[in-house]
C-alpha positions as CSV (number, residue, x, y, z in Angstrom):
1,M,-122.2,137.8,39.4
2,I,-122.7,133.8,40.3
3,P,-126.4,133.2,40.8
4,K,-127.5,131.6,44.1
5,P,-129.2,127.9,44.2
6,H,-132.9,127.6,44.4
7,K,-133.9,126.8,47.9
8,S,-136.0,124.2,46.9
9,L,-133.3,123.0,45.0
10,L,-131.3,122.8,48.2
11,S,-133.6,120.9,50.1
12,G,-134.4,118.6,47.6
13,T,-131.0,117.6,47.4
14,V,-130.5,117.7,51.5
15,M,-133.8,115.0,51.3
16,R,-132.1,112.9,48.6
17,W,-128.9,112.5,50.3
18,S,-130.4,111.9,54.2
19,C,-132.5,109.1,52.7
20,L,-129.5,107.5,50.9
21,I,-127.7,107.7,54.6
22,L,-130.8,106.1,56.3
23,L,-131.0,103.1,53.9
24,L,-127.7,102.2,54.0
25,L,-127.6,102.5,57.6
26,F,-130.6,100.1,57.8
27,G,-128.8,97.7,55.6
28,L,-126.0,97.8,57.4
29,A,-127.9,97.3,60.8
30,V,-129.8,94.5,58.8
31,S,-127.0,92.7,57.5
32,A,-125.2,92.9,61.1
33,Q,-128.4,91.1,62.5
34,T,-128.4,88.6,59.6
35,A,-124.4,87.9,59.8
36,S,-123.5,84.5,60.3
37,P,-121.4,83.7,63.0
38,Q,-118.5,82.9,60.6
39,Q,-118.5,86.4,59.7
40,I,-119.0,87.9,62.9
41,A,-115.5,85.7,63.7
42,D,-113.9,87.1,60.4
43,L,-114.4,90.7,61.3
44,Q,-113.2,90.5,64.9
45,K,-110.0,88.7,63.6
46,Q,-109.8,91.3,61.2
47,V,-110.0,94.1,63.7
48,T,-107.4,92.2,66.0
49,E,-105.2,92.4,62.7
50,A,-105.5,95.7,62.3
51,R,-104.5,96.6,65.9
52,S,-101.8,94.3,65.8
53,N,-100.4,95.5,62.8
54,A,-100.6,99.4,64.0
55,D,-98.8,98.3,67.5
56,N,-96.1,96.5,65.5
57,A,-95.6,99.6,63.1
58,W,-95.0,101.7,65.9
59,M,-93.0,99.2,68.1
60,L,-90.6,98.8,64.9
61,V,-89.9,102.5,64.4
62,S,-89.5,102.9,67.9
63,S,-86.6,100.4,68.1
64,A,-85.0,101.9,65.4
65,L,-85.4,105.5,67.0
66,V,-83.5,103.8,70.4
67,L,-81.1,102.5,67.9
68,M,-80.4,106.0,66.8
69,M,-79.9,107.4,70.2
70,T,-76.9,105.1,70.4
71,G,-75.4,105.8,66.7
72,P,-75.4,108.5,65.8
73,G,-76.8,109.9,68.9
74,L,-74.7,109.0,71.9
75,A,-71.7,108.8,69.2
76,L,-71.8,112.3,68.0
77,F,-72.4,113.8,71.9
78,Y,-69.9,112.1,73.3
79,G,-67.3,112.7,70.8
80,G,-67.7,116.1,70.3
81,L,-67.0,116.6,74.1
82,V,-63.5,114.9,74.0
83,R,-60.0,116.6,72.3
84,K,-59.9,116.0,68.5
85,K,-56.9,113.6,69.1
86,N,-59.7,111.2,70.9
87,V,-62.9,111.7,68.7
88,L,-62.7,108.4,66.7
89,S,-62.0,105.9,69.6
90,T,-64.7,107.9,71.5
91,M,-67.4,107.6,68.9
92,M,-65.9,103.7,68.3
93,H,-67.0,102.7,72.1
94,S,-71.1,103.6,70.9
95,F,-70.4,101.7,67.7
96,A,-68.7,98.9,68.9
97,M,-71.7,98.3,71.5
98,M,-74.1,98.0,68.5
99,G,-72.3,95.2,67.5
100,V,-70.7,93.6,70.4
101,V,-74.1,93.4,72.6
102,T,-76.5,92.4,69.5
103,V,-74.4,89.0,69.3
104,I,-74.8,88.5,73.5
105,W,-78.4,89.3,73.5
106,G,-79.2,87.2,70.6
107,V,-77.0,84.5,72.1
108,V,-78.3,84.6,75.9
109,G,-78.9,87.8,77.0
110,F,-82.6,88.2,76.2
111,S,-83.0,84.7,77.6
112,L,-81.5,86.1,81.3
113,A,-83.4,89.1,81.1
114,F,-86.8,88.2,79.9
115,G,-87.0,84.3,80.5
116,P,-89.3,83.1,83.5
117,G,-86.5,82.3,85.9
118,N,-86.6,83.4,89.5
119,S,-86.7,86.8,91.2
120,F,-83.1,88.2,90.3
121,I,-82.3,86.4,86.6
122,G,-84.0,84.7,83.9
123,N,-83.5,81.2,82.5
124,F,-82.1,79.7,79.3
125,Q,-85.5,79.0,77.7
126,H,-84.7,81.6,75.0
127,L,-81.2,80.7,74.7
128,F,-80.1,81.2,70.8
129,L,-83.7,83.0,70.7
130,H,-85.4,79.8,70.7
131,G,-89.2,80.3,70.9
132,V,-88.6,84.1,70.2
133,G,-90.5,84.4,66.8
134,A,-94.3,85.9,65.4
135,A,-96.4,84.6,67.9
136,P,-96.9,87.4,70.9
137,D,-95.9,86.5,74.6
138,P,-99.3,87.9,76.6
139,G,-97.0,88.3,79.7
140,Y,-95.1,91.4,78.2
141,A,-97.3,92.9,74.9
142,G,-100.5,90.6,74.0
143,T,-100.6,92.7,70.5
144,I,-97.0,92.5,69.0
145,P,-94.9,89.6,68.1
146,L,-92.0,88.3,70.9
147,Q,-89.5,88.8,68.2
148,T,-90.6,92.5,67.9
149,F,-90.6,92.8,71.9
150,M,-86.8,91.0,71.9
151,V,-85.3,93.5,69.2
152,Y,-87.2,96.8,71.0
153,Q,-85.4,95.3,74.2
154,L,-81.9,94.8,72.4
155,M,-82.0,98.5,72.1
156,F,-82.1,99.7,75.5
157,A,-79.6,96.6,76.2
158,I,-77.2,98.6,73.5
159,I,-77.1,102.0,74.8
160,T,-76.7,101.2,78.3
161,P,-73.3,100.2,78.4
162,A,-72.2,102.8,75.9
163,L,-73.6,105.5,78.5
164,I,-71.0,104.2,80.6
165,S,-68.2,104.8,78.6
166,G,-68.3,108.7,78.8
167,A,-66.6,108.1,82.0
168,F,-63.4,106.8,80.6
169,A,-63.1,108.2,77.7
170,E,-59.3,109.2,76.5
171,R,-57.8,106.5,78.7
172,M,-59.2,103.1,78.3
173,K,-58.0,100.7,76.0
174,F,-60.2,99.4,73.2
175,S,-59.7,95.7,74.0
176,G,-60.3,96.4,77.5
177,M,-63.5,98.3,77.2
178,V,-65.0,95.9,74.7
179,V,-64.2,92.9,77.2
180,F,-65.3,94.8,80.1
181,L,-68.9,96.2,78.9
182,S,-69.4,92.5,77.6
183,L,-69.0,91.0,80.8
184,W,-71.3,94.0,82.3
185,S,-74.4,93.5,79.9
186,L,-74.5,90.2,81.4
187,V,-73.7,90.6,84.8
188,V,-75.5,93.9,85.5
189,Y,-78.1,94.7,82.6
190,S,-79.6,91.2,82.2
191,P,-80.5,90.6,86.1
192,M,-81.4,94.2,86.5
193,A,-83.6,94.4,83.7
194,H,-85.3,90.9,84.6
195,M,-85.5,92.5,88.3
196,V,-87.7,95.2,86.8
197,W,-89.0,94.4,83.6
198,G,-89.1,90.3,83.9
199,K,-91.5,87.6,84.8
200,G,-91.2,87.1,88.2
201,G,-88.9,89.7,88.7
202,L,-88.2,91.2,91.9
203,L,-89.0,94.9,91.2
204,N,-91.7,94.1,88.3
205,A,-94.8,96.4,89.3
206,S,-97.0,94.7,86.1
207,L,-96.4,91.4,87.0
208,G,-96.6,91.0,90.8
209,G,-93.0,91.7,92.3
210,R,-92.4,91.4,95.6
211,F,-90.9,95.1,95.7
212,P,-93.3,96.9,93.0
213,C,-91.0,100.1,91.5
214,L,-92.4,102.1,89.0
215,D,-89.7,102.2,86.2
216,F,-91.5,102.9,83.1
217,A,-88.6,102.9,80.7
218,G,-85.2,102.4,82.5
219,G,-84.6,104.7,85.3
220,T,-83.2,102.3,87.2
221,V,-82.3,99.5,84.2
222,V,-80.7,101.8,82.4
223,H,-79.3,105.1,83.7
224,V,-78.6,104.5,87.5
225,T,-77.0,101.5,86.5
226,S,-74.9,103.1,84.1
227,G,-74.0,106.1,85.7
228,V,-73.0,104.1,89.2
229,S,-70.8,101.8,87.0
230,A,-69.4,105.4,85.0
231,L,-68.3,106.3,88.7
232,M,-66.9,103.1,89.6
233,C,-64.9,103.3,86.4
234,A,-63.5,106.9,87.2
235,L,-62.6,106.1,90.3
236,Y,-60.8,102.6,89.6
237,L,-59.1,104.3,86.2
238,G,-57.8,107.4,88.0
239,K,-57.8,110.6,86.3
240,R,-56.7,111.5,82.5
241,K,-52.9,112.7,82.4
242,G,-52.7,116.5,83.3
243,Y,-56.1,116.5,85.0
244,P,-57.6,118.8,86.3
245,K,-54.7,121.4,86.2
246,E,-54.6,121.0,82.0
247,V,-57.6,122.4,80.4
248,T,-59.4,119.8,78.2
249,P,-62.2,121.6,76.5
250,P,-64.7,120.1,74.0
251,H,-63.0,120.2,70.5
252,S,-66.8,120.4,68.9
253,V,-69.9,121.3,70.8
254,V,-71.6,121.7,67.1
255,L,-71.2,117.8,66.9
256,S,-72.0,117.4,70.7
257,L,-75.5,119.8,69.8
258,V,-76.2,117.5,66.8
259,G,-75.8,114.7,69.0
260,A,-78.4,116.1,71.6
261,C,-80.7,116.7,69.2
262,M,-80.7,113.1,68.0
263,L,-81.1,111.6,71.4
264,W,-84.1,114.0,72.3
265,V,-85.7,112.6,69.2
266,G,-84.7,109.0,69.4
267,W,-85.8,109.3,73.3
268,F,-89.4,109.3,72.3
269,G,-89.1,105.9,70.8
270,F,-87.3,105.2,74.1
271,N,-90.2,106.4,76.5
272,A,-93.3,106.1,74.5
273,G,-92.4,103.2,72.9
274,S,-92.1,101.5,76.4
275,A,-96.1,101.7,76.0
276,L,-95.5,98.7,74.1
277,S,-98.6,99.8,71.9
278,A,-99.9,102.6,69.7
279,G,-102.3,103.8,72.3
280,S,-103.3,106.8,74.7
281,L,-99.9,105.8,77.4
282,A,-97.7,106.1,74.5
283,T,-99.2,109.7,73.8
284,S,-98.9,110.5,77.3
285,A,-95.3,109.3,77.6
286,F,-94.2,110.8,74.6
287,V,-95.8,114.5,75.9
288,A,-94.1,114.1,79.4
289,T,-91.1,113.1,77.8
290,H,-91.0,116.5,75.5
291,F,-92.1,118.5,78.6
292,A,-89.6,117.3,80.6
293,A,-86.4,117.9,78.7
294,A,-87.7,121.6,77.6
295,A,-87.8,122.4,81.4
296,A,-84.5,120.8,82.3
297,A,-82.8,122.8,79.3
298,L,-84.2,126.1,80.1
299,S,-83.3,125.3,84.3
300,W,-79.6,124.1,83.2
301,M,-79.1,127.2,81.7
302,A,-80.9,129.2,84.1
303,A,-78.3,128.2,86.7
304,E,-75.5,129.0,84.5
305,W,-76.8,132.3,83.7
306,I,-77.2,133.0,87.1
307,L,-73.8,131.6,88.4
308,L,-71.7,132.4,85.7
309,G,-73.3,135.4,83.8
310,R,-74.2,133.4,80.7
311,P,-75.6,130.3,79.2
312,S,-73.7,127.8,76.9
313,A,-75.0,125.8,74.1
314,L,-73.1,122.7,75.9
315,G,-75.3,123.8,79.4
316,G,-78.7,123.6,77.1
317,I,-77.8,120.3,75.6
318,S,-76.7,119.0,78.8
319,G,-79.8,119.8,80.6
320,A,-82.2,118.7,78.2
321,V,-80.5,114.9,78.4
322,A,-80.7,115.3,82.2
323,G,-84.3,116.1,81.7
324,L,-84.8,112.9,79.3
325,V,-82.8,110.8,81.9
326,A,-84.9,112.0,84.7
327,I,-88.6,111.6,83.4
328,T,-87.4,108.1,81.8
329,P,-88.9,106.3,84.7
330,G,-92.1,108.3,85.6
331,A,-92.7,108.8,81.2
332,G,-95.6,106.4,81.5
333,F,-96.9,107.5,85.1
334,V,-96.9,111.3,85.4
335,G,-98.6,114.1,83.7
336,P,-97.4,117.0,81.6
337,M,-97.3,119.3,84.3
338,S,-95.9,116.6,86.8
339,A,-92.9,116.4,83.8
340,L,-92.5,119.9,83.6
341,V,-91.6,120.4,87.5
342,I,-89.3,117.0,87.4
343,G,-87.5,118.9,84.5
344,L,-87.2,122.0,86.1
345,I,-85.5,120.4,89.4
346,A,-83.5,117.8,87.1
347,G,-81.6,120.6,85.3
348,A,-80.5,122.2,88.3
349,F,-79.7,119.1,90.2
350,C,-77.5,117.6,87.5
351,Y,-76.1,121.0,87.1
352,F,-75.0,121.0,90.7
353,M,-73.7,117.6,90.6
354,V,-71.5,118.2,87.5
355,A,-70.3,121.9,88.6
356,K,-69.7,121.5,92.1
357,V,-70.0,118.0,93.5
358,K,-67.7,116.6,90.8
359,T,-65.1,119.2,92.0
360,W,-65.3,119.2,95.6
361,F,-64.6,115.4,95.6
362,G,-62.1,115.3,92.6
363,Y,-63.3,112.7,90.3
364,D,-62.4,112.4,86.1
365,D,-66.1,111.6,85.2
366,S,-64.7,112.5,81.6
367,L,-67.8,113.4,80.1
368,D,-69.9,113.4,83.3
369,A,-72.0,109.7,82.8
370,F,-72.4,109.8,86.6
371,G,-73.6,113.5,87.1
372,V,-76.1,113.4,84.3
373,H,-77.3,109.8,84.3
374,G,-76.5,108.0,87.6
375,A,-77.7,111.1,89.6
376,G,-80.5,112.1,87.1
377,G,-81.8,108.6,87.2
378,T,-81.6,108.5,90.8
379,L,-83.6,111.6,91.3
380,G,-86.1,111.0,88.9
381,A,-87.1,107.4,90.4
382,I,-87.6,108.9,93.4
383,L,-89.9,111.9,91.7
384,T,-91.8,109.1,89.9
385,G,-92.7,108.0,93.4
386,V,-94.1,111.3,94.3
387,F,-95.7,112.0,91.3
388,A,-97.2,109.1,89.7
389,S,-100.4,109.2,89.4
390,H,-103.3,106.6,88.8
391,Y,-104.9,108.5,86.3
392,V,-102.1,108.4,83.8
393,N,-101.7,104.5,84.4
394,P,-103.5,102.7,86.9
395,M,-101.1,100.4,87.9
396,F,-102.1,99.0,91.6
397,K,-105.5,97.7,92.9
398,D,-106.8,96.6,95.9
399,A,-107.8,92.8,96.9
400,Q,-111.4,94.0,95.5
401,G,-110.2,95.5,92.0
402,N,-110.7,99.0,93.3
403,V,-107.6,101.1,92.0
404,R,-105.1,102.4,94.2
405,G,-102.9,105.4,94.2
406,S,-99.5,105.4,92.5
407,G,-97.3,107.8,94.2
408,L,-97.0,110.1,97.3
409,F,-99.3,113.2,95.6
410,D,-101.8,110.1,94.8
411,G,-102.1,108.9,98.2
412,N,-99.8,106.3,98.0
413,A,-96.9,107.5,100.0
414,H,-95.6,103.7,100.6
415,Q,-94.4,103.8,96.8
416,L,-91.4,106.1,97.8
417,L,-90.0,102.8,99.7
418,N,-90.1,100.7,97.0
419,Q,-88.6,103.1,94.7
420,A,-86.1,103.0,97.2
421,F,-85.4,99.8,97.2
422,G,-85.0,99.6,93.5
423,I,-82.7,102.3,93.6
424,V,-80.6,100.5,96.4
425,I,-80.6,97.3,94.2
426,A,-79.6,99.4,91.2
427,W,-76.8,101.0,93.1
428,V,-75.6,97.9,95.1
429,L,-75.3,95.6,91.9
430,A,-73.7,98.0,89.4
431,A,-71.3,99.3,92.2
432,A,-69.8,96.2,93.3
433,A,-70.2,94.4,90.1
434,T,-68.3,96.6,88.4
435,L,-65.4,96.7,90.4
436,I,-65.2,93.3,90.3
437,L,-65.1,93.2,86.5
438,L,-63.0,95.9,86.4
439,K,-60.4,94.4,88.5
440,L,-60.6,91.1,86.5
441,V,-60.1,92.4,82.9
442,D,-57.4,94.7,84.5
443,L,-55.6,91.7,86.0
444,T,-56.1,89.5,82.6
445,I,-55.7,91.7,79.6
446,G,-55.2,95.5,81.0
447,L,-57.8,98.5,81.1
448,R,-55.8,101.9,80.7
449,V,-53.3,102.8,77.8
450,T,-50.0,103.8,78.4
451,P,-48.9,107.6,79.2
452,E,-47.6,107.7,75.8
453,E,-50.2,106.4,74.2
454,E,-52.7,108.8,76.0
455,V,-50.6,111.7,74.8
456,Q,-50.4,110.7,71.1
457,G,-54.1,110.2,71.4
458,L,-56.0,107.4,71.0
459,D,-57.6,107.6,67.7
460,F,-54.1,107.1,66.3
461,A,-52.6,104.8,69.3
462,L,-55.4,102.4,68.9
463,H,-56.7,102.4,65.7
464,G,-54.1,104.2,63.5
465,E,-56.7,106.8,62.0
466,E,-57.4,110.4,63.0
467,G,-60.6,111.9,62.8
468,Y,-59.7,115.2,61.0
469,Y,-57.1,115.2,58.2
470,L,-56.6,119.1,58.0
471,E,-54.1,120.7,55.6
């Protein structure tokens, strides 16, 4: 039996430790009172550096997460959905954008998107990344280097045109794809990014835009533009050979499921990273993102179960992506339960767009880029105007500096008009510019592969390779 400590011994120990703590606190208080201005300034500098380092670390991790969304996430997701004779060519679309858009962004794209230009486009101030270094830009993110902000935004610029490729999978020439999406990143993406997020942008809600559109992480900039452009590509190129009579099931739902899971994880960098710091707003966006994705996955599968009699793995992952798309514009403006509702609506709505609307109109959106990203992004932008709350992110203030409501349920019904205006701008710009660029590229180098190449498969016809060499 272990003897118990004597009460007097315990009380003596407590007294000694209490006295020691009191002496330490007293010493700190005296030191603070007698500290020189230089010591106080040094301490404040250390605190600022610590915060900056923490924010910068989170933003670099977020940048890597967003790049993972393109490769391997989107590459696997799209690659598994096509026939095996086109798996490499489809994955090459995403991989190529990682290289091509990086070069364009460094030379001129970042400057056009985030340079201080006019209401619609930036300028050439940061041409060849001039002035983009270790110093922060307080207008965008005051605690991280501008170079970190630049590379984070680059990852958005990479994945957006890659999303479009889902509409023309299995029938566009690789050369035509590279030229078309390169021009698209300059003509559509950079202006839209500037209007929503750039200094002086027409739709910028945080820097005094004339029509403040709430778009936390790219509902209009990324998903509406890419989704609408995808629809234009599907309409311009026409249907795949044999579509819809010839059944073209995914060759590997396993690859697509792995890719979708990577997209889900990477989306935390996409949405929570858009807080541009490691604070509580990042946490709120992180939670909203996860809740919306989970709810949408269940919603899509429930719709399948009711209408088809069984849920599918493909439906589950499609629903999750639809929820991630829909919550993107509102991730930093809505609470967890609002995100849950947005996800539930998005899953069922995008299922309807893919299973019914596409069939009614007969367009061949190969991998449902419009049905998920165009429709889901549009829905999400509208619902952001409904559910946005100043308790999550106080965006608007009156002339006296008092915080105003953010969305319809927060007492700001007018925000729905701003959201609608932003959606219209994104739709018109994406649709008009895409059709013009498609026609231009088609007249010069051509867009569609020959019927023989399409039958043979683009992997071998365009790249001289096969995805699988099975004995």
